[in-house]
C-alpha positions in Angstrom: 0.1 0.0 -0.1 1.4 3.9 -0.7 2.0 6.1 2.0 -0.6 8.3 0.1 -3.7 6.0 0.1 -2.8 4.9 3.9 -3.3 8.6 4.4 -6.3 8.7 2.6 -7.8 5.4 4.4 -6.6 7.2 7.8 -8.7 10.2 6.7 -11.8 8.3 5.4 -12.4 6.0 8.4 -11.6 9.0 11.2 -14.0 11.0 8.8 -16.6 8.0 9.0 -16.5 7.7 12.6 -17.2 10.9 13.6 -20.0 11.5 11.0 -21.7 8.9 13.4 -21.6 11.4 16.8 -23.9 14.3 17.3 -21.2 16.9 17.7 -21.5 21.1 17.3 -18.7 22.9 15.0 -16.6 23.9 17.9 -16.4 19.9 19.1 -16.1 18.5 15.8 -13.3 21.1 15.4 -11.2 20.2 18.4 -11.9 16.3 17.2 -10.2 17.0 13.7 -7.1 18.5 15.9 -7.3 15.8 18.1 -7.1 13.2 15.3 -4.1 14.8 13.5 -1.9 14.9 16.1 -2.6 11.3 16.2 -2.6 10.0 12.8 0.7 12.5 12.3 2.3 10.6 15.0 1.2 7.4 13.6 1.8 7.5 10.2 4.1 10.9 10.3 3.6 13.1 7.3 1.7 16.4 6.3 -0.8 14.1 3.7 -3.0 12.7 6.7 -3.3 16.2 8.0 -4.6 17.1 4.4 -6.9 14.3 3.8 -8.2 14.5 7.1 -9.4 18.4 7.0 -10.2 18.6 3.4 -12.3 15.4 4.1 -13.9 16.8 7.3 -14.4 20.1 4.9 -16.5 18.6 2.3 -19.6 17.2 4.7 -21.4 19.7 6.6 -20.5 18.9 10.7 -17.9 22.1 10.9 -19.4 25.4 10.1 -15.6 27.1 10.4 -15.1 27.7 6.8 -11.1 28.4 8.6 -9.3 24.5 8.3 -5.8 24.7 9.8 -3.6 23.7 6.8 -5.4 24.5 3.8 -6.4 28.3 4.7 -3.6 30.4 4.7 -3.2 33.8 6.1 -0.8 36.7 5.0 -0.2 40.4 6.4 1.6 43.9 5.7 4.6 42.5 8.0 5.3 41.4 10.8 6.8 42.4 14.1 9.1 40.0 15.8 7.5 36.2 14.7 4.0 36.7 15.0 3.1 36.0 12.0 -0.6 35.9 10.1 -0.7 32.2 10.4 -1.0 32.6 14.1 -4.5 34.0 13.3 -5.6 30.5 12.4 -4.3 28.1 14.4 -7.4 27.2 16.0 -7.0 28.7 19.2 -9.7 31.4 20.1 -9.1 30.7 23.8 -5.2 32.0 23.6 -5.1 36.2 23.3 -2.0 36.5 24.9 0.8 37.2 22.9 2.9 35.1 25.1 0.8 32.4 24.3 2.3 32.4 21.1 -1.0 32.5 19.0 -1.6 35.8 17.9 -0.3 37.8 14.5 0.5 41.0 14.7 2.0 43.6 12.0 5.2 45.2 12.5 6.0 49.1 13.6 6.4 52.1 11.3 3.6 51.3 8.8 1.0 53.5 7.8 -1.7 50.7 6.8 -1.8 47.5 8.5 -3.8 44.2 6.8 -4.3 40.8 7.7 -5.7 38.7 5.1 -7.3 34.8 4.6 -7.5 33.3 2.0 -10.3 30.3 2.3 -8.5 27.8 -0.4 -11.6 28.7 -2.6 -14.7 30.3 -2.8 -17.4 30.1 -0.6 -20.9 30.9 0.6 -20.1 33.2 3.6 -22.2 34.7 6.5 -20.0 36.0 8.8 -16.6 36.8 10.4 -15.6 36.1 13.8 -12.5 37.1 15.4 -10.5 37.9 18.6 -8.0 40.3 19.5 -5.3 40.4 22.3 -6.9 40.9 25.8 -4.0 41.6 27.9 -3.1 45.2 28.1 -3.9 47.3 31.4 -7.7 47.6 30.3 -10.5 46.6 28.3 -10.2 50.1 26.4 -6.8 49.5 25.8 -6.8 46.1 24.7 -8.5 47.2 21.2 -7.2 50.6 21.1 -5.2 50.1 18.2 -8.1 48.1 16.5 -10.7 51.5 16.3 -11.9 52.4 12.4 -10.8 49.3 10.9 -12.4 47.8 7.8 -13.7 44.4 6.6 -12.8 43.6 2.9 -14.7 40.9 1.0 -12.9 39.9 -2.4 -15.6 39.3 -5.1 -15.4 36.9 -8.2 -13.4 38.7 -10.2 -11.0 39.5 -7.2 -11.7 43.3 -6.2 -11.7 44.0 -2.2 -14.7 45.0 -1.4 -15.7 46.8 2.3 -18.6 45.4 3.8 -17.6 46.9 6.9 -16.6 49.3 8.9 -16.1 50.2 12.2 -17.1 53.6 13.8 -16.3 53.2 17.5 -15.0 55.9 19.5 -11.8 55.9 21.1 -13.7 56.1 24.8 -15.7 52.7 24.3 -14.1 49.3 23.8 -14.6 46.9 20.8 -16.7 44.2 21.9 -14.6 41.0 21.9 -14.7 38.6 20.4 -16.9 40.3 17.3 -18.9 38.8 14.9 -19.2 40.6 11.5 -22.2 39.2 9.3 -21.4 40.3 5.7 -23.0 37.8 3.2 -20.9 37.6 0.1 -19.5 34.6 -2.3 -15.7 35.0 -1.5 -12.4 33.4 -1.0 -10.8 36.1 0.7 -11.4 38.5 3.1 -9.2 41.3 4.6 -8.8 43.5 8.3 -7.4 46.3 7.1 -6.9 50.0 8.8 -4.9 52.7 8.2 -5.9 54.5 11.4 -3.0 55.5 14.1 -4.1 55.3 17.5 -3.8 57.6 19.8 -1.3 56.3 21.8 1.7 55.5 19.1 2.6 58.1 17.6 0.8 57.8 14.1 1.9 53.8 14.0 -1.2 51.8 12.3 -1.2 48.1 14.3 -3.5 45.1 13.7 -3.3 42.1 16.8 -5.9 39.4 15.5 -5.5 36.3 17.3 -8.0 34.6 16.1 -10.5 34.2 12.8 -13.5 31.9 12.3 -15.5 32.7 8.7 -18.9 30.9 8.9 -20.7 30.0 5.5 -21.5 26.8 3.2 -20.2 26.0 -0.2 -21.1 28.2 -3.1 -24.6 26.4 -4.0 -25.6 26.0 0.2 -27.7 28.5 2.8 -29.1 28.7 6.2 -27.3 26.8 9.4 -28.0 23.8 8.0 -26.2 24.3 4.6 -29.3 23.4 2.8 -28.3 22.8 -0.7 -30.2 25.1 -3.6 -31.4 24.0 -6.9 -29.1 23.3 -9.6 -31.5 25.7 -11.5 -30.5 28.0 -8.7 -28.4 31.3 -10.3 -27.4 32.8 -7.3 -28.0 30.7 -3.9 -28.0 33.8 -1.1 -26.2 32.7 2.2 -29.8 33.6 4.1 -32.4 33.7 1.8 -31.7 30.8 -0.2 -31.9 30.8 -4.2 -32.8 34.2 -5.2 -32.3 33.5 -9.0 -33.4 30.7 -11.4 -32.3 30.0 -14.9 -34.2 30.9 -17.7 -37.8 31.9 -16.1 -37.9 29.8 -13.8 -39.2 31.1 -10.5 -39.7 29.8 -6.5 -37.5 28.9 -4.0 -36.4 25.7 -5.1 -36.6 26.9 -9.1 -40.6 24.1 -9.6 -42.6 27.0 -10.6 -42.9 28.7 -14.5 -44.4 32.0 -15.0 -47.7 31.8 -15.9 -49.2 30.6 -19.5 -45.7 28.0 -19.5 -44.9 25.1 -18.9 -42.4 22.3 -19.3 -39.0 22.0 -17.5 -37.2 24.8 -19.1 -40.4 27.2 -18.7 -40.2 27.3 -23.2 -43.5 26.0 -23.6 -46.9 27.8 -23.9 -50.0 26.4 -22.3 -52.2 24.3 -24.7 -55.5 26.0 -25.9 -58.2 26.4 -23.5 -55.6 26.8 -20.7 -53.5 29.4 -18.9 -52.0 30.5 -15.9 -49.4 28.7 -13.6 -48.6 25.5 -14.4 -51.0 26.0 -16.7 -53.7 24.5 -14.5 -56.5 26.8 -15.0 -59.5 26.2 -17.8 -60.2 29.2 -19.6 -64.0 30.5 -19.5 -65.3 29.1 -22.8 -66.9 32.7 -23.1 -64.7 34.5 -25.6 -66.1 35.6 -28.3 -66.2 33.6 -31.9 -65.0 31.2 -29.9 -61.6 32.2 -29.5 -59.2 30.6 -26.2 -58.3 33.4 -23.8 -54.7 34.4 -23.4 -52.1 32.0 -21.6 -50.9 34.3 -19.4 -53.8 35.1 -17.1 -57.0 33.5 -19.1 -58.5 37.2 -20.3 -60.2 37.4 -23.5 -58.6 39.4 -25.7 -61.8 39.5 -28.2 -63.8 40.2 -25.7 -66.9 38.2 -24.0 -70.0 36.3 -26.2 -73.0 38.0 -25.3 -74.4 37.8 -21.8 -71.0 37.7 -20.5 -68.2 40.0 -19.0 -64.8 40.7 -16.9 -61.3 40.2 -18.4 -62.1 36.4 -18.4 -65.5 36.3 -19.8 -66.4 34.3 -16.5 -69.0 36.8 -15.2 -72.5 36.7 -16.1 -74.2 39.7 -16.8 -75.2 41.9 -13.8 -78.9 41.8 -12.7 -80.6 44.0 -15.6 -78.6 43.9 -18.4 -77.7 41.3 -21.6 -76.1 40.8 -24.7 -72.7 42.0 -25.7 -70.3 43.2 -23.3 -73.7 43.4 -20.9 -74.0 47.1 -22.6 -78.2 46.6 -23.1 -80.8 47.2 -20.4 -83.6 44.8 -20.3 -87.1 45.7 -20.9 -89.1 47.8 -19.1 -92.1 45.5 -19.4 -90.1 42.5 -17.8 -91.5 41.4 -14.9 -89.3 42.1 -12.2 -86.6 43.5 -15.0 -85.5 39.8 -15.2 -84.3 38.9 -18.5 -82.3 36.5 -20.3 -78.7 37.6 -20.1 -78.0 36.7 -24.3 -80.9 37.3 -25.8 -82.7 39.6 -23.6 -86.4 37.8 -23.3 -88.3 38.3 -20.4 -87.4 35.8 -18.1 -91.0 35.9 -15.9 -93.0 37.1 -18.3 -94.6 40.2 -18.8 -96.0 43.3 -16.7 -99.7 43.7 -17.7 -100.1 45.3 -20.1 -97.2 44.4 -22.4 -96.6 41.1 -24.9 -93.6 39.6 -26.7 -90.4 38.0 -25.8 -89.0 41.5 -24.7 -92.3 42.6 -23.7 -91.8 45.5 -25.6 -95.0 46.0 -27.3 -98.2 47.3 -25.7 -101.7 45.1 -25.3 -104.5 46.3 -27.4 -107.7 47.3 -25.7 -111.5 45.3 -26.4 -112.3 49.0 -28.2 -109.4 48.4 -30.6 -110.0 44.6 -31.1 -113.7 45.5 -32.0 -113.0 48.2 -34.3 -110.2 45.9 -36.0 -112.4 43.7 -36.9 -115.5 45.6 -37.7 -113.1 47.9 -40.4 -110.8 45.3 -41.3 -107.7 46.8 -42.8 -108.9 50.2 -42.5 -108.5 49.6 -38.9 -104.8 49.1 -39.1 
């Protein structure tokens, strides 16, 4: 067996063992450190460290994206031996310089930065960090940090400021600090050009630990739920906010009204409309025309007796005909007529005859005169 294969098997065995254990992110993280130490002693190679950590990072157990051995850190300058990598060594409880676990930029500079490279682009939600805390007071602990900026490098590699501190020097910056900066990024940077009141114009950064929380690019939420493979923009807090083509919905499962099929490129069949083409046209569009496939409206108008944008409503009481523009005859009993023809549905009032009750009845004298005079009575 090659050393590389043995390393992979050791890493795989440890990961499977950890998957069976319910544990939070911090427990998993320190479990990683313990396992790395154990397997490096037994096999003796950095390859074990790489495979252990890269395997664990591909699971959803560890929410902190900073992984010692894979994540790298650089800084603008270095004071003594307090190098940038000490800010990502996994020890948030070692906040004194004497512990050897803090980064520290050099003196005599007018700007300072600490840059963390996650090795690939992630969907980042927030950054949590610890500053040195062993000065004479809480206020003094962060006196060099005031007015710092937190930058994220976007997909094109340009820095974007996502946070700028405005804490007055009379107020300590709380530690640890958690800054929410939802972004797709690979690199984050702490940056300052602000000289503090006590160092004669010099600028320093003294960060002891950085943790960056988020998910893979196509995941979101506390459990790193995967967005649909048809999602084009997976927001770390909201989930999918943009889908391919005309698709919509949290899982990119919906077509816009009037379309169907997997890519929403087929209009509804004649007689149907709306979301997923699930609604049937009213059947009362003029000249038997079908309705508009998006909203069900009748573009050619309605058949007599119906109204409304989709011709689904019968004419209001007392009206009839095309667009319900005609009024039932005054001779109709109770003013009720057929919505299409206008014929009086309940018959005529006294003195009226005909389908629409628009003819007056003739008196007895008129009838006698008609019989006697014949055509001359007309």
